[in-house]
C-alpha positions in Angstrom: 110.8 110.4 99.7 109.4 107.3 101.7 110.9 103.7 102.7 108.4 100.6 103.8 109.3 100.6 107.6 109.5 96.6 108.8 107.1 95.6 110.8 107.5 93.4 112.9 107.1 89.9 113.5 103.2 89.6 114.6 102.4 92.9 114.9 99.8 94.3 112.9 97.4 96.6 113.9 94.4 96.3 115.6 91.8 96.9 112.9 91.7 97.3 109.7 90.3 100.1 108.4 90.7 103.6 106.1 92.5 105.4 108.5 94.8 102.1 109.0 95.5 101.5 104.8 96.3 105.2 103.9 98.8 105.1 107.5 100.0 102.3 105.9 104.1 101.2 106.1 106.0 101.8 102.6 108.9 100.3 101.1 111.6 101.7 98.4 114.1 99.0 97.0 117.8 99.6 96.4 119.5 97.4 93.6 123.0 98.1 92.1 123.5 97.8 88.3 126.3 96.5 86.3 126.3 98.5 82.5 123.0 99.9 83.8 121.0 96.3 84.1 120.3 95.2 87.4 123.0 92.8 89.3 120.1 91.1 90.8 116.2 91.1 89.7 114.9 89.5 92.8 113.5 91.6 95.3 111.2 91.5 98.8 110.8 88.3 101.0 108.0 86.7 101.1 106.3 86.1 104.8 103.7 85.3 106.6 100.4 86.5 108.5 98.1 84.7 111.3 94.6 85.3 110.3 92.8 87.1 113.4 89.0 86.7 113.6 86.8 89.2 110.9 89.8 89.3 108.5 89.3 88.6 104.7 91.9 88.4 102.1 91.0 92.2 100.6 92.3 94.1 103.7 95.2 91.4 104.4 96.5 92.0 100.7 95.5 96.0 100.6 97.9 96.7 104.5 100.4 94.3 102.9 100.3 96.0 99.4 99.2 92.8 97.7 96.6 92.4 94.7 94.1 90.1 95.7 94.9 87.8 92.9 98.7 87.6 94.5 97.2 86.4 98.1 94.9 84.2 96.6 97.2 82.5 94.2 99.9 82.4 97.0 97.4 80.3 99.5 95.4 78.2 96.8 92.5 76.6 98.9 92.3 79.0 101.7 88.9 80.8 101.5 89.3 84.5 101.2 86.3 86.0 102.3 86.3 83.6 105.6 90.3 82.3 106.3 90.5 80.2 108.9 91.2 82.1 112.6 94.9 81.4 113.6 95.8 80.0 111.0 99.0 81.6 108.2 99.0 82.2 105.2 102.2 83.4 102.9 102.2 87.3 102.1 103.7 86.9 98.8 105.7 90.2 99.2 108.6 88.8 96.8 109.2 89.7 93.2 111.6 89.1 89.9 111.3 92.5 87.7 110.0 91.6 84.3 112.3 92.3 81.6 114.5 94.0 80.3 113.1 96.9 80.7 114.3 99.2 83.7 113.3 102.7 83.2 110.3 104.7 84.5 106.9 102.7 84.5 106.2 99.1 83.5 103.3 97.3 84.1 103.0 93.4 84.0 99.6 92.4 82.8 99.6 89.1 83.9 100.9 89.8 87.5 98.5 93.4 87.7 101.3 94.8 88.8 103.0 98.4 89.0 107.2 99.1 88.5 108.5 102.3 88.8 112.7 102.5 87.9 114.4 105.6 88.9 118.2 105.9 89.9 119.4 108.7 92.0 121.8 111.9 91.0 124.2 111.3 93.9 124.5 107.3 93.2 123.1 106.8 89.0 124.5 102.7 89.4 122.0 102.0 92.1 118.7 101.4 90.7 115.4 102.2 92.8 112.5 100.6 92.5 109.0 100.7 93.9 106.5 98.4 93.3 102.4 98.6 93.8 99.9 95.8 92.8 97.0 97.2 90.4 93.7 96.9 88.8 92.9 95.6 85.5 90.8 96.2 81.8 88.4 93.0 82.4 88.3 90.4 79.2 86.3 92.4 76.9 88.5 95.8 77.6 92.0 93.6 78.1 94.2 96.2 78.7 96.5 96.7 75.7 100.3 95.8 75.4 102.6 99.4 74.5 104.9 101.3 75.9 103.4 105.4 76.8 104.9 108.5 77.9 103.8 110.6 80.6 101.6 113.4 79.1 100.0 114.7 81.9 99.1 114.4 85.8 95.7 115.7 87.5 94.7 115.9 91.0 90.9 115.6 91.3 90.3 114.3 87.6 87.1 115.2 86.1 86.0 111.8 84.7 84.2 112.3 80.9 82.9 109.0 80.5 83.0 107.4 76.9 79.9 107.0 74.9 80.4 103.0 75.1 80.5 103.5 79.1 77.7 105.3 79.4 76.0 103.0 77.3 76.8 100.7 80.1 75.8 102.9 82.6 72.5 103.0 80.8 71.5 100.1 80.6 72.8 98.7 84.2 71.4 101.2 85.8 69.4 104.3 84.5 72.4 107.0 85.5 72.6 108.6 82.2 75.8 111.3 83.7 78.2 112.0 81.2 80.4 113.3 83.5 81.3 113.1 87.1 83.3 115.9 88.7 86.9 115.4 90.7 86.0 114.5 94.5 82.9 113.1 93.6 82.9 109.8 95.8 81.1 107.8 92.3 84.4 109.3 90.7 86.5 105.8 89.9 89.5 107.6 89.3 89.8 108.4 92.6 92.1 111.9 94.0 95.5 111.1 91.6 96.1 110.5 87.5 98.9 110.4 85.1 97.7 110.5 81.4 99.2 108.7 78.3 100.0 108.8 75.1 98.5 105.6 74.9 94.8 107.4 73.9 91.8 106.9 76.0 94.5 104.8 78.9 95.5 106.0 81.7 96.8 104.8 85.1 94.7 106.4 88.1 93.8 106.0 91.9 90.3 104.3 92.4 86.9 104.8 94.3 86.7 101.0 94.8 89.2 99.5 96.7 89.0 95.7 96.6 88.7 96.0 92.5 92.8 96.1 92.9 94.3 92.7 91.7 91.0 91.8 89.5 89.7 92.4 86.1 87.5 95.1 86.7 87.6 98.1 84.4 87.6 99.2 81.0 91.4 99.2 80.6 92.8 101.9 82.8 95.6 101.1 86.2 93.8 100.6 89.3 95.7 101.7 92.4 94.7 101.8 96.0 94.4 105.0 96.8 96.9 105.3 99.9 99.4 103.9 96.6 99.0 105.7 93.9 99.7 109.4 96.5 102.6 107.9 96.9 103.1 107.5 93.4 102.2 110.5 92.7 105.0 113.1 93.2 107.4 110.3 92.1 106.2 110.3 88.1 107.1 113.5 86.4 105.8 114.3 82.7 107.5 112.7 80.0 108.4 109.9 82.3 108.5 106.5 79.6 106.6 103.5 80.1 105.5 99.9 79.4 102.6 97.2 79.3 104.2 94.3 79.2 102.5 91.3 79.2 105.0 88.2 81.0 103.4 85.6 82.5 106.2 83.6 83.4 109.8 85.8 85.0 113.0 84.5 85.5 115.4 86.4 88.0 118.6 85.4 90.0 119.7 86.9 93.1 122.8 85.8 94.7 123.6 83.2 92.2 120.4 81.6 92.2 118.0 81.5 89.6 114.5 81.8 90.4 110.9 81.7 87.9 107.4 83.4 89.4 104.6 81.7 86.9 101.5 83.6 87.0 97.5 83.1 85.6 98.0 83.8 81.6 94.9 86.2 82.3 93.8 86.9 78.4 95.1 83.9 77.0 98.0 85.1 75.4 100.8 82.7 76.8 98.8 79.7 76.9 101.9 77.2 76.6 103.8 77.7 80.0 107.1 75.8 79.1 107.5 77.5 75.9 107.2 81.2 77.5 109.7 80.0 80.1 112.4 78.8 77.6 111.9 81.8 76.0 112.8 84.0 79.4 115.3 81.8 80.1 116.8 82.1 77.5 116.3 85.6 77.4 118.3 86.0 80.6 121.1 83.9 79.2 120.0 81.2 82.4 118.7 78.2 80.3 122.4 76.3 80.5 121.2 75.2 84.5 117.9 74.3 85.6 116.2 71.7 87.5 113.7 69.9 85.1 111.3 69.1 88.0 111.5 72.2 90.1 110.5 74.0 87.4 107.4 71.7 85.5 106.1 71.6 89.5 106.3 75.8 89.7 104.6 76.3 85.8 102.0 73.4 87.2 101.1 75.7 90.3 101.5 79.0 88.7 101.2 80.8 92.7 102.6 84.1 91.7 106.3 83.7 93.6 109.9 83.7 93.1 110.6 79.4 93.1 114.0 78.3 93.4 114.7 76.7 89.7 119.1 76.7 90.5 119.6 72.1 90.9 120.9 73.0 94.3 118.5 75.7 95.2 115.0 75.6 97.7 112.2 73.4 95.2 110.0 76.2 96.5 109.5 79.9 98.3 107.3 78.2 100.2 109.0 75.7 101.9 111.2 78.2 103.3 108.9 80.3 104.4 107.5 77.8 106.5 111.2 76.2 108.0 
């Protein structure tokens, strides 16, 4: 239905604004499968961006369909609000697929990213993957782990405010509204909503795009307005899904093993080394690993795939730089 058109090297929009974001390019990835599982589990390609005057990480991330967390973690030490003009930053547009469900919707919580898996009638052996960054629940209202089914879909949904959230609004701003109609600029659900069988949780748009890639919601998954507009028609009622928690992911591409490490935002996987061992064993990739490269990746936790094959490139950042 849609595909991101490659952005020629050095070609960027003249300005970042809502009209530009509405027209930003999108991409769908195709992966060959064997016995129902993808042959390769690493997709995309990291690239770079030269900072212009007035750029912030929020705008750069949104245009390249990244979450704030992803671009910050990939560029440690760079001021996200005033990055040095003329400097080159990494665009971490490369991902390992979460293990090991390749059907419907999968939201990896610590990564703050959603994956949609589809197969076409004409080519059922090819897996079509679309992926979007999301904003998720803050620490006191965590997005839950668990499986779900999409039970309904709504355009311009009315937000019926839960009493606990209404109490917050009253305390913080004196706002006593019990509902906000669809289309209202104050409606945090945006224009599109997917209702789930997990009680009280949905996947929806947002009226505050900067929250994508942050822990800002009351547990639901928020997408950029232009992203939920792309996702919405691709997800029929009855689609299955899962909120999973994988701070450490491993995968392969063309015979090379990679690891991708994210911050453990809810503290569910404090022992990264142990999580890596479990992930490698689950994928049956624990036989040949460069232990030094693995240790470095676990320590840095930059959120992008890093080669840990003994003869592989030590870091995706080095490959981008060269």
